[in-house]
py3Dmol code that shows the C-alpha trace and the ligand (Angstrom):
import py3Dmol

protein = """\
ATOM      1  CA  UNK A   1      -3.169  21.139  12.920  1.00  0.00           C
ATOM      2  CA  UNK A   2      -6.637  19.627  12.995  1.00  0.00           C
ATOM      3  CA  UNK A   3      -6.294  16.722  15.399  1.00  0.00           C
ATOM      4  CA  UNK A   4      -4.006  15.504  18.144  1.00  0.00           C
ATOM      5  CA  UNK A   5      -1.496  12.681  18.077  1.00  0.00           C
ATOM      6  CA  UNK A   6      -2.161   9.255  16.630  1.00  0.00           C
ATOM      7  CA  UNK A   7      -3.955   7.401  19.430  1.00  0.00           C
ATOM      8  CA  UNK A   8      -4.120   3.807  18.210  1.00  0.00           C
ATOM      9  CA  UNK A   9      -6.115   2.614  21.232  1.00  0.00           C
ATOM     10  CA  UNK A  10      -9.086   4.812  20.336  1.00  0.00           C
ATOM     11  CA  UNK A  11      -9.125   4.070  16.592  1.00  0.00           C
ATOM     12  CA  UNK A  12     -11.706   1.719  15.093  1.00  0.00           C
ATOM     13  CA  UNK A  13      -9.280   0.515  12.401  1.00  0.00           C
ATOM     14  CA  UNK A  14      -6.117   1.256  10.437  1.00  0.00           C
ATOM     15  CA  UNK A  15      -6.383   1.228   6.647  1.00  0.00           C
ATOM     16  CA  UNK A  16      -2.879   0.421   5.377  1.00  0.00           C
ATOM     17  CA  UNK A  17      -3.546   1.110   1.687  1.00  0.00           C
ATOM     18  CA  UNK A  18      -4.794   4.564   0.710  1.00  0.00           C
ATOM     19  CA  UNK A  19      -3.817   6.384  -2.457  1.00  0.00           C
ATOM     20  CA  UNK A  20      -3.294  10.103  -2.820  1.00  0.00           C
ATOM     21  CA  UNK A  21      -4.553  10.801  -6.345  1.00  0.00           C
ATOM     22  CA  UNK A  22      -4.025  14.540  -6.456  1.00  0.00           C
ATOM     23  CA  UNK A  23      -1.972  17.293  -4.896  1.00  0.00           C
ATOM     24  CA  UNK A  24      -3.518  20.481  -3.545  1.00  0.00           C
ATOM     25  CA  UNK A  25      -2.874  22.229  -6.892  1.00  0.00           C
ATOM     26  CA  UNK A  26      -5.012  19.665  -8.732  1.00  0.00           C
ATOM     27  CA  UNK A  27      -2.157  17.746 -10.385  1.00  0.00           C
ATOM     28  CA  UNK A  28      -3.114  14.089 -10.762  1.00  0.00           C
ATOM     29  CA  UNK A  29      -0.988  11.006 -10.024  1.00  0.00           C
ATOM     30  CA  UNK A  30      -2.226   9.172 -13.136  1.00  0.00           C
ATOM     31  CA  UNK A  31      -2.518  10.629 -16.616  1.00  0.00           C
ATOM     32  CA  UNK A  32      -6.077  10.900 -18.023  1.00  0.00           C
ATOM     33  CA  UNK A  33      -6.037   7.626 -19.955  1.00  0.00           C
ATOM     34  CA  UNK A  34      -4.731   5.552 -17.016  1.00  0.00           C
ATOM     35  CA  UNK A  35      -7.016   7.288 -14.518  1.00  0.00           C
ATOM     36  CA  UNK A  36     -10.117   6.607 -16.630  1.00  0.00           C
ATOM     37  CA  UNK A  37      -9.092   2.970 -17.234  1.00  0.00           C
ATOM     38  CA  UNK A  38      -8.586   2.393 -13.488  1.00  0.00           C
ATOM     39  CA  UNK A  39     -11.995   3.917 -12.664  1.00  0.00           C
ATOM     40  CA  UNK A  40     -13.635   1.618 -15.254  1.00  0.00           C
ATOM     41  CA  UNK A  41     -11.806  -1.421 -13.858  1.00  0.00           C
ATOM     42  CA  UNK A  42     -13.034  -0.662 -10.325  1.00  0.00           C
ATOM     43  CA  UNK A  43     -16.464   0.464 -11.580  1.00  0.00           C
ATOM     44  CA  UNK A  44     -16.187   3.543  -9.378  1.00  0.00           C
ATOM     45  CA  UNK A  45     -16.878   7.220  -9.806  1.00  0.00           C
ATOM     46  CA  UNK A  46     -13.737   9.201 -10.483  1.00  0.00           C
ATOM     47  CA  UNK A  47     -12.699  10.702  -7.140  1.00  0.00           C
ATOM     48  CA  UNK A  48      -9.293  12.292  -6.801  1.00  0.00           C
ATOM     49  CA  UNK A  49      -8.897  13.365  -3.181  1.00  0.00           C
ATOM     50  CA  UNK A  50      -5.941  15.394  -1.960  1.00  0.00           C
ATOM     51  CA  UNK A  51      -4.432  14.857   1.488  1.00  0.00           C
ATOM     52  CA  UNK A  52      -6.790  17.181   3.436  1.00  0.00           C
ATOM     53  CA  UNK A  53      -9.846  15.428   1.877  1.00  0.00           C
ATOM     54  CA  UNK A  54      -8.453  12.049   2.924  1.00  0.00           C
ATOM     55  CA  UNK A  55      -7.913  13.260   6.498  1.00  0.00           C
ATOM     56  CA  UNK A  56     -11.507  14.446   6.663  1.00  0.00           C
ATOM     57  CA  UNK A  57     -12.885  11.165   5.254  1.00  0.00           C
ATOM     58  CA  UNK A  58     -10.906   9.026   7.716  1.00  0.00           C
ATOM     59  CA  UNK A  59     -11.464  11.222  10.763  1.00  0.00           C
ATOM     60  CA  UNK A  60     -15.197  10.844  10.183  1.00  0.00           C
ATOM     61  CA  UNK A  61     -14.737   7.036  10.294  1.00  0.00           C
ATOM     62  CA  UNK A  62     -12.442   7.163  13.367  1.00  0.00           C
ATOM     63  CA  UNK A  63      -9.819   5.354  11.323  1.00  0.00           C
ATOM     64  CA  UNK A  64      -6.180   6.014  10.497  1.00  0.00           C
ATOM     65  CA  UNK A  65      -4.898   5.749   6.939  1.00  0.00           C
ATOM     66  CA  UNK A  66      -1.496   4.927   5.497  1.00  0.00           C
ATOM     67  CA  UNK A  67      -1.282   7.292   2.529  1.00  0.00           C
ATOM     68  CA  UNK A  68       1.017   7.374  -0.471  1.00  0.00           C
ATOM     69  CA  UNK A  69       1.406   8.145  -4.126  1.00  0.00           C
ATOM     70  CA  UNK A  70       3.381   6.032  -6.620  1.00  0.00           C
ATOM     71  CA  UNK A  71       6.433   7.563  -8.279  1.00  0.00           C
ATOM     72  CA  UNK A  72       6.538   5.956 -11.726  1.00  0.00           C
ATOM     73  CA  UNK A  73       7.953   8.954 -13.518  1.00  0.00           C
ATOM     74  CA  UNK A  74      10.706   7.098 -15.388  1.00  0.00           C
ATOM     75  CA  UNK A  75       8.329   4.508 -16.863  1.00  0.00           C
ATOM     76  CA  UNK A  76       5.349   6.771 -17.561  1.00  0.00           C
ATOM     77  CA  UNK A  77       6.681  10.305 -18.051  1.00  0.00           C
ATOM     78  CA  UNK A  78       3.967  11.531 -15.671  1.00  0.00           C
ATOM     79  CA  UNK A  79       5.631  13.805 -13.059  1.00  0.00           C
ATOM     80  CA  UNK A  80       5.289  12.207  -9.607  1.00  0.00           C
ATOM     81  CA  UNK A  81       3.355  13.950  -6.869  1.00  0.00           C
ATOM     82  CA  UNK A  82       5.664  15.348  -4.216  1.00  0.00           C
ATOM     83  CA  UNK A  83       6.399  12.892  -1.396  1.00  0.00           C
ATOM     84  CA  UNK A  84       7.527  15.681   0.900  1.00  0.00           C
ATOM     85  CA  UNK A  85       4.361  17.691   0.264  1.00  0.00           C
ATOM     86  CA  UNK A  86       2.221  14.641   1.036  1.00  0.00           C
ATOM     87  CA  UNK A  87       4.193  13.981   4.235  1.00  0.00           C
ATOM     88  CA  UNK A  88       4.109  17.618   5.331  1.00  0.00           C
ATOM     89  CA  UNK A  89       0.334  17.796   4.770  1.00  0.00           C
ATOM     90  CA  UNK A  90      -0.057  14.505   6.652  1.00  0.00           C
ATOM     91  CA  UNK A  91       1.840  16.070   9.555  1.00  0.00           C
ATOM     92  CA  UNK A  92      -1.048  18.548   9.868  1.00  0.00           C
ATOM     93  CA  UNK A  93      -3.366  15.569  10.505  1.00  0.00           C
ATOM     94  CA  UNK A  94      -1.248  13.287  12.732  1.00  0.00           C
ATOM     95  CA  UNK A  95      -4.334  11.859  14.447  1.00  0.00           C
ATOM     96  CA  UNK A  96      -5.430  10.044  11.261  1.00  0.00           C
ATOM     97  CA  UNK A  97      -2.687  10.048   8.603  1.00  0.00           C
ATOM     98  CA  UNK A  98       0.466   7.910   8.412  1.00  0.00           C
ATOM     99  CA  UNK A  99       2.558   8.996   5.398  1.00  0.00           C
ATOM    100  CA  UNK A 100       4.533   6.578   3.238  1.00  0.00           C
ATOM    101  CA  UNK A 101       6.907   7.704   0.491  1.00  0.00           C
ATOM    102  CA  UNK A 102       7.356   6.302  -2.997  1.00  0.00           C
ATOM    103  CA  UNK A 103      10.672   6.279  -4.791  1.00  0.00           C
ATOM    104  CA  UNK A 104      11.033   5.082  -8.356  1.00  0.00           C
ATOM    105  CA  UNK A 105      13.941   2.596  -8.237  1.00  0.00           C
ATOM    106  CA  UNK A 106      15.079   4.180 -11.518  1.00  0.00           C
ATOM    107  CA  UNK A 107      16.226   7.170  -9.445  1.00  0.00           C
ATOM    108  CA  UNK A 108      19.282   5.166  -8.329  1.00  0.00           C
ATOM    109  CA  UNK A 109      21.604   6.783  -5.783  1.00  0.00           C
ATOM    110  CA  UNK A 110      19.508   9.950  -5.635  1.00  0.00           C
ATOM    111  CA  UNK A 111      16.639   7.761  -4.447  1.00  0.00           C
ATOM    112  CA  UNK A 112      18.656   6.505  -1.468  1.00  0.00           C
ATOM    113  CA  UNK A 113      19.299  10.033  -0.267  1.00  0.00           C
ATOM    114  CA  UNK A 114      15.669  10.941  -0.832  1.00  0.00           C
ATOM    115  CA  UNK A 115      14.503   7.958   1.227  1.00  0.00           C
ATOM    116  CA  UNK A 116      16.600   9.034   4.196  1.00  0.00           C
ATOM    117  CA  UNK A 117      15.533  12.662   3.908  1.00  0.00           C
ATOM    118  CA  UNK A 118      11.854  11.711   3.751  1.00  0.00           C
ATOM    119  CA  UNK A 119      12.084   9.612   6.904  1.00  0.00           C
ATOM    120  CA  UNK A 120      14.360  11.869   8.931  1.00  0.00           C
ATOM    121  CA  UNK A 121      13.020  15.277   7.915  1.00  0.00           C
ATOM    122  CA  UNK A 122       9.428  14.659   6.812  1.00  0.00           C
ATOM    123  CA  UNK A 123       8.244  11.899   9.129  1.00  0.00           C
ATOM    124  CA  UNK A 124       7.665   9.279   6.411  1.00  0.00           C
ATOM    125  CA  UNK A 125       6.915   5.874   8.037  1.00  0.00           C
ATOM    126  CA  UNK A 126       7.391   3.449   5.115  1.00  0.00           C
ATOM    127  CA  UNK A 127       7.638   3.134   1.329  1.00  0.00           C
ATOM    128  CA  UNK A 128       5.274   1.959  -1.394  1.00  0.00           C
ATOM    129  CA  UNK A 129       6.430   0.120  -4.519  1.00  0.00           C
ATOM    130  CA  UNK A 130       4.477  -0.926  -7.605  1.00  0.00           C
ATOM    131  CA  UNK A 131       6.833  -3.145  -9.651  1.00  0.00           C
ATOM    132  CA  UNK A 132       4.493  -3.425 -12.670  1.00  0.00           C
ATOM    133  CA  UNK A 133       3.709   0.287 -12.873  1.00  0.00           C
ATOM    134  CA  UNK A 134       7.291   1.311 -12.042  1.00  0.00           C
ATOM    135  CA  UNK A 135       8.585  -1.296 -14.508  1.00  0.00           C
ATOM    136  CA  UNK A 136      11.177  -3.055 -12.348  1.00  0.00           C
ATOM    137  CA  UNK A 137      11.820  -6.618 -11.227  1.00  0.00           C
ATOM    138  CA  UNK A 138      11.612  -6.654  -7.410  1.00  0.00           C
ATOM    139  CA  UNK A 139      14.519  -9.060  -6.892  1.00  0.00           C
ATOM    140  CA  UNK A 140      16.834  -7.186  -9.293  1.00  0.00           C
ATOM    141  CA  UNK A 141      20.122  -6.638  -7.395  1.00  0.00           C
ATOM    142  CA  UNK A 142      20.143  -3.083  -8.779  1.00  0.00           C
ATOM    143  CA  UNK A 143      17.294  -2.255  -6.375  1.00  0.00           C
ATOM    144  CA  UNK A 144      19.027  -3.832  -3.350  1.00  0.00           C
ATOM    145  CA  UNK A 145      20.806  -0.651  -2.171  1.00  0.00           C
ATOM    146  CA  UNK A 146      17.396   1.037  -1.864  1.00  0.00           C
ATOM    147  CA  UNK A 147      16.013  -1.898   0.149  1.00  0.00           C
ATOM    148  CA  UNK A 148      19.125  -1.820   2.351  1.00  0.00           C
ATOM    149  CA  UNK A 149      18.558   1.866   3.036  1.00  0.00           C
ATOM    150  CA  UNK A 150      14.888   1.295   3.915  1.00  0.00           C
ATOM    151  CA  UNK A 151      15.855  -1.638   6.159  1.00  0.00           C
ATOM    152  CA  UNK A 152      18.446   0.573   7.896  1.00  0.00           C
ATOM    153  CA  UNK A 153      15.824   3.295   8.366  1.00  0.00           C
ATOM    154  CA  UNK A 154      13.662   0.716  10.148  1.00  0.00           C
ATOM    155  CA  UNK A 155      10.454   1.304   8.190  1.00  0.00           C
ATOM    156  CA  UNK A 156       8.358  -1.159   6.142  1.00  0.00           C
ATOM    157  CA  UNK A 157       8.159  -1.533   2.365  1.00  0.00           C
ATOM    158  CA  UNK A 158       4.740  -2.194   0.814  1.00  0.00           C
ATOM    159  CA  UNK A 159       4.638  -3.784  -2.645  1.00  0.00           C
ATOM    160  CA  UNK A 160       1.747  -4.048  -5.046  1.00  0.00           C
ATOM    161  CA  UNK A 161       1.247  -7.717  -5.985  1.00  0.00           C
ATOM    162  CA  UNK A 162      -0.998  -9.458  -8.522  1.00  0.00           C
ATOM    163  CA  UNK A 163      -3.152  -8.110 -11.297  1.00  0.00           C
ATOM    164  CA  UNK A 164      -3.489  -4.329 -11.502  1.00  0.00           C
ATOM    165  CA  UNK A 165      -6.199  -1.864 -12.487  1.00  0.00           C
ATOM    166  CA  UNK A 166      -3.509   0.397 -13.928  1.00  0.00           C
ATOM    167  CA  UNK A 167      -3.533  -0.042 -17.702  1.00  0.00           C
ATOM    168  CA  UNK A 168      -6.424  -2.538 -17.492  1.00  0.00           C
ATOM    169  CA  UNK A 169      -8.395  -2.900 -20.721  1.00  0.00           C
ATOM    170  CA  UNK A 170      -5.942  -0.810 -22.763  1.00  0.00           C
ATOM    171  CA  UNK A 171      -3.969  -2.168 -25.749  1.00  0.00           C
ATOM    172  CA  UNK A 172      -1.001  -4.048 -24.315  1.00  0.00           C
ATOM    173  CA  UNK A 173      -2.141  -2.883 -20.869  1.00  0.00           C
ATOM    174  CA  UNK A 174      -0.223   0.315 -21.823  1.00  0.00           C
ATOM    175  CA  UNK A 175       2.972  -1.753 -21.738  1.00  0.00           C
ATOM    176  CA  UNK A 176       2.552  -2.683 -18.058  1.00  0.00           C
ATOM    177  CA  UNK A 177       3.866  -6.173 -17.243  1.00  0.00           C
ATOM    178  CA  UNK A 178       1.990  -8.204 -14.644  1.00  0.00           C
ATOM    179  CA  UNK A 179       4.846 -10.672 -14.114  1.00  0.00           C
ATOM    180  CA  UNK A 180       6.813  -8.120 -12.042  1.00  0.00           C
ATOM    181  CA  UNK A 181       4.030  -8.280  -9.433  1.00  0.00           C
ATOM    182  CA  UNK A 182       4.461 -12.009  -8.779  1.00  0.00           C
ATOM    183  CA  UNK A 183       4.793 -12.262  -4.968  1.00  0.00           C
ATOM    184  CA  UNK A 184       7.356 -15.067  -5.307  1.00  0.00           C
ATOM    185  CA  UNK A 185       9.850 -12.424  -6.503  1.00  0.00           C
ATOM    186  CA  UNK A 186       9.468 -10.827  -3.051  1.00  0.00           C
ATOM    187  CA  UNK A 187      10.460 -14.077  -1.359  1.00  0.00           C
ATOM    188  CA  UNK A 188      14.028 -13.334  -2.486  1.00  0.00           C
ATOM    189  CA  UNK A 189      13.829  -9.817  -1.066  1.00  0.00           C
ATOM    190  CA  UNK A 190      12.412 -11.079   2.241  1.00  0.00           C
ATOM    191  CA  UNK A 191      15.184 -13.693   2.475  1.00  0.00           C
ATOM    192  CA  UNK A 192      17.953 -11.231   1.649  1.00  0.00           C
ATOM    193  CA  UNK A 193      16.626  -8.477   3.966  1.00  0.00           C
ATOM    194  CA  UNK A 194      15.396 -10.296   7.091  1.00  0.00           C
ATOM    195  CA  UNK A 195      15.237  -6.992   8.978  1.00  0.00           C
ATOM    196  CA  UNK A 196      12.965  -5.405   6.373  1.00  0.00           C
ATOM    197  CA  UNK A 197       9.230  -5.649   6.985  1.00  0.00           C
ATOM    198  CA  UNK A 198       7.502  -6.368   3.676  1.00  0.00           C
ATOM    199  CA  UNK A 199       3.785  -5.906   3.116  1.00  0.00           C
ATOM    200  CA  UNK A 200       2.497  -7.684  -0.003  1.00  0.00           C
ATOM    201  CA  UNK A 201      -0.530  -5.731  -1.112  1.00  0.00           C
ATOM    202  CA  UNK A 202      -3.783  -7.259  -2.320  1.00  0.00           C
ATOM    203  CA  UNK A 203      -5.083 -10.758  -2.898  1.00  0.00           C
ATOM    204  CA  UNK A 204      -2.284 -11.672  -5.345  1.00  0.00           C
ATOM    205  CA  UNK A 205      -4.433 -12.897  -8.238  1.00  0.00           C
ATOM    206  CA  UNK A 206      -3.331 -15.153 -10.019  1.00  0.00           C
ATOM    207  CA  UNK A 207      -0.590 -16.046  -7.507  1.00  0.00           C
ATOM    208  CA  UNK A 208      -2.564 -16.287  -4.274  1.00  0.00           C
ATOM    209  CA  UNK A 209      -1.028 -19.582  -3.178  1.00  0.00           C
ATOM    210  CA  UNK A 210       2.481 -18.186  -3.661  1.00  0.00           C
ATOM    211  CA  UNK A 211       1.668 -15.146  -1.512  1.00  0.00           C
ATOM    212  CA  UNK A 212       0.302 -17.375   1.266  1.00  0.00           C
ATOM    213  CA  UNK A 213       3.461 -19.506   1.140  1.00  0.00           C
ATOM    214  CA  UNK A 214       5.787 -16.515   1.331  1.00  0.00           C
ATOM    215  CA  UNK A 215       3.872 -14.908   4.228  1.00  0.00           C
ATOM    216  CA  UNK A 216       3.752 -18.243   6.059  1.00  0.00           C
ATOM    217  CA  UNK A 217       7.469 -18.891   5.628  1.00  0.00           C
ATOM    218  CA  UNK A 218       8.931 -15.416   6.201  1.00  0.00           C
ATOM    219  CA  UNK A 219       8.385 -13.795   9.612  1.00  0.00           C
ATOM    220  CA  UNK A 220       8.982 -10.353   8.075  1.00  0.00           C
ATOM    221  CA  UNK A 221       6.215 -10.629   5.443  1.00  0.00           C
ATOM    222  CA  UNK A 222       2.598  -9.481   5.774  1.00  0.00           C
ATOM    223  CA  UNK A 223      -0.368  -9.379   3.369  1.00  0.00           C
ATOM    224  CA  UNK A 224      -2.741  -6.453   2.992  1.00  0.00           C
ATOM    225  CA  UNK A 225      -6.270  -7.227   1.852  1.00  0.00           C
ATOM    226  CA  UNK A 226      -6.849  -4.118  -0.248  1.00  0.00           C
ATOM    227  CA  UNK A 227      -7.952  -3.720  -3.838  1.00  0.00           C
ATOM    228  CA  UNK A 228     -10.700  -6.356  -3.829  1.00  0.00           C
ATOM    229  CA  UNK A 229     -14.022  -6.455  -2.081  1.00  0.00           C
ATOM    230  CA  UNK A 230     -13.815  -9.197   0.576  1.00  0.00           C
ATOM    231  CA  UNK A 231     -16.678 -10.958  -1.192  1.00  0.00           C
ATOM    232  CA  UNK A 232     -14.275 -11.832  -4.023  1.00  0.00           C
ATOM    233  CA  UNK A 233     -11.382 -13.060  -1.835  1.00  0.00           C
ATOM    234  CA  UNK A 234      -9.972 -16.428  -2.957  1.00  0.00           C
ATOM    235  CA  UNK A 235     -11.166 -19.093  -0.453  1.00  0.00           C
ATOM    236  CA  UNK A 236      -7.638 -20.188   0.409  1.00  0.00           C
ATOM    237  CA  UNK A 237      -6.848 -16.620   1.507  1.00  0.00           C
ATOM    238  CA  UNK A 238      -9.843 -16.552   3.867  1.00  0.00           C
ATOM    239  CA  UNK A 239      -8.810 -19.978   5.183  1.00  0.00           C
ATOM    240  CA  UNK A 240      -5.219 -18.862   5.854  1.00  0.00           C
ATOM    241  CA  UNK A 241      -6.361 -15.539   7.375  1.00  0.00           C
ATOM    242  CA  UNK A 242      -8.327 -17.495   9.975  1.00  0.00           C
ATOM    243  CA  UNK A 243      -5.415 -19.784  10.755  1.00  0.00           C
ATOM    244  CA  UNK A 244      -1.674 -19.555  10.112  1.00  0.00           C
ATOM    245  CA  UNK A 245      -1.792 -15.976   8.841  1.00  0.00           C
ATOM    246  CA  UNK A 246      -4.084 -14.509  11.477  1.00  0.00           C
ATOM    247  CA  UNK A 247      -1.265 -12.268  12.746  1.00  0.00           C
ATOM    248  CA  UNK A 248      -0.110 -11.434   9.188  1.00  0.00           C
ATOM    249  CA  UNK A 249      -3.122 -10.045   7.313  1.00  0.00           C
ATOM    250  CA  UNK A 250      -3.980  -6.356   7.343  1.00  0.00           C
ATOM    251  CA  UNK A 251      -7.038  -4.305   6.493  1.00  0.00           C
ATOM    252  CA  UNK A 252      -6.510  -2.101   3.458  1.00  0.00           C
ATOM    253  CA  UNK A 253      -9.070  -0.635   1.093  1.00  0.00           C
ATOM    254  CA  UNK A 254      -7.250   0.863  -1.946  1.00  0.00           C
ATOM    255  CA  UNK A 255      -9.161   4.112  -1.399  1.00  0.00           C
ATOM    256  CA  UNK A 256     -10.332   6.057  -3.329  1.00  0.00           C
ATOM    257  CA  UNK A 257     -11.019   3.286  -5.886  1.00  0.00           C
ATOM    258  CA  UNK A 258     -12.555   1.135  -3.132  1.00  0.00           C
ATOM    259  CA  UNK A 259     -13.975   3.047  -0.154  1.00  0.00           C
ATOM    260  CA  UNK A 260     -13.372   1.683   3.339  1.00  0.00           C
ATOM    261  CA  UNK A 261     -17.118   1.776   4.127  1.00  0.00           C
ATOM    262  CA  UNK A 262     -17.807  -0.666   1.285  1.00  0.00           C
ATOM    263  CA  UNK A 263     -14.836  -2.890   2.133  1.00  0.00           C
ATOM    264  CA  UNK A 264     -15.865  -3.098   5.797  1.00  0.00           C
ATOM    265  CA  UNK A 265     -19.507  -3.877   4.972  1.00  0.00           C
ATOM    266  CA  UNK A 266     -18.377  -6.807   2.816  1.00  0.00           C
ATOM    267  CA  UNK A 267     -15.776  -7.896   5.397  1.00  0.00           C
ATOM    268  CA  UNK A 268     -18.603  -8.051   7.941  1.00  0.00           C
ATOM    269  CA  UNK A 269     -20.209 -10.830   5.859  1.00  0.00           C
ATOM    270  CA  UNK A 270     -16.946 -12.743   5.308  1.00  0.00           C
ATOM    271  CA  UNK A 271     -16.386 -15.924   7.317  1.00  0.00           C
ATOM    272  CA  UNK A 272     -13.663 -14.590   9.566  1.00  0.00           C
ATOM    273  CA  UNK A 273     -13.457 -15.738  13.166  1.00  0.00           C
ATOM    274  CA  UNK A 274     -14.527 -13.178  15.755  1.00  0.00           C
ATOM    275  CA  UNK A 275     -11.152 -13.209  17.503  1.00  0.00           C
ATOM    276  CA  UNK A 276      -9.367 -12.621  14.172  1.00  0.00           C
ATOM    277  CA  UNK A 277     -11.384  -9.525  13.131  1.00  0.00           C
ATOM    278  CA  UNK A 278      -9.662  -7.042  15.483  1.00  0.00           C
ATOM    279  CA  UNK A 279      -6.276  -8.448  14.459  1.00  0.00           C
ATOM    280  CA  UNK A 280      -7.021  -7.760  10.788  1.00  0.00           C
ATOM    281  CA  UNK A 281      -8.613  -4.372  11.363  1.00  0.00           C
ATOM    282  CA  UNK A 282      -5.988  -2.888  13.668  1.00  0.00           C
ATOM    283  CA  UNK A 283      -3.671  -4.992  15.825  1.00  0.00           C
ATOM    284  CA  UNK A 284      -1.613  -6.525  13.022  1.00  0.00           C
ATOM    285  CA  UNK A 285      -1.081  -3.099  11.470  1.00  0.00           C
ATOM    286  CA  UNK A 286       0.193  -1.695  14.777  1.00  0.00           C
ATOM    287  CA  UNK A 287       2.879  -4.368  14.723  1.00  0.00           C
ATOM    288  CA  UNK A 288       3.721  -4.215  10.999  1.00  0.00           C
ATOM    289  CA  UNK A 289       3.951  -0.430  10.999  1.00  0.00           C
ATOM    290  CA  UNK A 290       5.851  -0.269  14.284  1.00  0.00           C
ATOM    291  CA  UNK A 291       3.227   1.940  15.934  1.00  0.00           C
ATOM    292  CA  UNK A 292       3.313   0.230  19.343  1.00  0.00           C
TER     293      UNK A 292
END
"""
ligand_1 = """\
1
ZN
Zn -1.887 0.536 -4.316
"""
view = py3Dmol.view(width=600, height=400)
view.addModel(protein, "pdb")
view.setStyle({"model": 0}, {"cartoon": {"style": "trace"}})
view.addModel(ligand_1, "xyz")
view.setStyle({"model": 1}, {"stick": {}})
view.zoomTo()
view.show()
């Protein structure tokens, strides 16, 4: 154990969107073609940190990180990184890491049991979904038992929304369908599971107005601001973040493809009201993640 308990009062910020790209044996979350395409899309250097590297990076910044992989094994054939290994490694760094799990909805009933085990035995604090990459429609009733289980476990569900770097620039986008990441599909889920906290990830290009509407209308829906440098945020998102969504928007980077240092430097220059900045950087996450 490297650090003490999570002490939210002393943290500078909470990054709610951090990807684990590799396990400690060097297995990667994305196959080579998808990994290279994502790095090109984000114009970054390939960097595939494992959990201990992430802990070190965030401890240096005095920030906590919500970490996860994406289990898209059924759609891609790429074996998923182990959720329990990620959570157990995160437990060695409880001062900076907050583990989420990822369950491919294609796992069916086995996925329900896995969700419960991850929360109750491995300290997982939420779940990440990527409907385009995992190839499922978010409001498909077949996925509802999994949402019901997550709602009963009392932890949030974070969904990728909008365009994705995964498959970008490849023929047919490698078969990945953007439509499944339309945030309006999550409006159904939010309505049908009022006790489930939903975090819609990213500026939802090209559906930004829909995302703002859903987050404005549904008390249980938040927006994370990861995946785009703040200098490219759609103006209506900045407008809403300063006003009706000031308690609903969360700092997220999309590390390692976007580093928190870069995101924060660009956020500094964004026209966000002074009293809203601490809400975005930390306070809203404390509420959405149930850390209070
Ligand atoms: Zn993501």
